[in-house]
Phi, psi and omega in degrees: 000135181212156179255333181290152183236003184274197183287166180293129180223163170061052185275054182222138180279142178259358179181174183286150172292149177274067184234150175273086183249122180292142176256143182296161184303142182260129176282141185273141165078014179214146176256006180268164184279133170268213187264130177246002184283147180235209183273346182294149180293147177281152175285166179282102184294331178294321178293321177298313181301321179296318179292320179299317179300318180294321180294316181287318181292328184270357183274178177286157183253017182294158181282152176250118179240106182231117178301140178115346177272136181264348178211070187303325182301328179268321188282320185297314177302322178294320178297319179297321179293317177301314183290319178297324176296319176299318178297315180300327182265009180061035175277128181294168185306320182297321177295324176295322177296318178301315181295316180296317179298321180296314180294325176299319180287314188285321188225000187066027183061036176239144183274079188286140177265015182210172177168188179296129185053240182255023182292142183215160166081191184297323184253007181052052178274153188247122176306324183289348181250016170091014181275351182130178176287168178302316180296321179295316182296328179281358170271113185303326180291316179299311183295323178293319179300316181294323177297312182295324175302314178298320180296318182294340179274354179272109183300127177069027184300332181297336181267359180269158170292165177303317179300313182295318182294315179297317181294324180297330177275312189276328184054053184284155173282352180229067190296332183284351185291338183290329189302321185294343183267354183300315180299316179293319178298319179296316179297319177297314181300317180294321182288325184278326187310314182293343183272348182274147181300135179281345183249340184298330181255020186283342180286162182300159177303140177305134184276166174307147184309133176090354180255166180288168185274017179278134180302133180282151179264359176235158179257175180298332180278357177089004180273126182284130175257341179074028180082193184244011175088352184293337179296341180279349182069205179288128181257115180301147180304130175078007183252156171262123183295142179302133179100348179282139174223142175300127185303120183289338181266003177285154176305150184303320180294324178292317178301318179297316180297317178296315181300318180294317180298319178299331179292346180261003181305142176072010173270150187290142175290143174219113178297128182082359180291149186277342182065024179268346179205064189294338180266358183274179184281339183278117181304327183285354173273353180279180190256142158251184190298315186279329177289330174299317178294316183299312184286329177297316179284332175299321178298335180265004179083018180247128182269125173241153173287179195270328190246163176300326183296330180259329179297332179291351176255000181283154173060223181227158181295143175232155179272137177295342178268359180217049180292146174241153180308135180098347179295141173273134184238127189247138175223174176065145183080229179229170183296329180265345176225068181285156185245358179214150181214146173221174179243128174286126186245014179091166179055030177073027184237150178229128175263138182201163172253103194289300186188170179306134182093354180243181181235163173301128188208172178252133176241164177273149175300326180302322182285344180259337196307313185288349184257354188291128179259327183198159174218143182229140178252115187257351175231000000 
């Protein structure tokens, strides 16, 4: 539920979620990164590097002035490379903040040729722990790519605090050290974002090595996302795009919730509306974003709380890269206090009640992806 009607703003978390989320094992006695690599295939780092160059070359050349940096001439170019790599890999703003905070802690945003044991580079990654050769780690694009790869393997990282997300990748001996860098990392991300090319990262995320550049419809974990919805083209307000079907393999309760939500399409948004009579004459019977979710699941026999602030604590965390039909997807505000919510309905589509003056409608996952703060699975 939200009262604001403008564009999405403030996509940064101000603190940890009040969730019982396990953190990966902590290595003792070191602040350097151990191994975060798993069985999933690595992305094509050459393709990422090509996109990063396009993003940086095509962006604005304005200066970045952020209080708190002690050597901006050295630190800002490294921060821009980390952030541009995130853009190239379709990492949302929050993930870029996690990466910047990590590099601030590990190296002071400097591409160090030394560190604890064999640690090197911006993220103090170790050749002996599988992050790459020494020369690769000292390439800022490579080291940033490997960090984001590690982050994407952390289930539900969007719902973690910056400290928890960074620690899950780095496994530092000093896990609490990341938290102090979140404000500076957030300020840097905001300052740099307008300077990056809006088109340089428009191509799909680099695919696993040896595969074509078409976005995959499955994730490393084997969960089908059904693409990002772009194949449907422009979706008219309040319409169901031709070819969409309620996923037959979704749980029965999820199918019911999706079907009920689709029944509210093209009804007017009402902030604070109960969504109990969206087609009726009383405006307060119409839907806002969170009441649409609540009533859709109520129709399926599942009880949800009323607002985005509490719905983000329902069920269990889900990854934005492995959404399943029925998942609640949150944007706007912060990860622990989000202001907007929609439901993923499969085939790369999200149903939501956007804002005053609009109607319940279907959007593509592609249009939401960079804004997602958290996702929850309630069935």
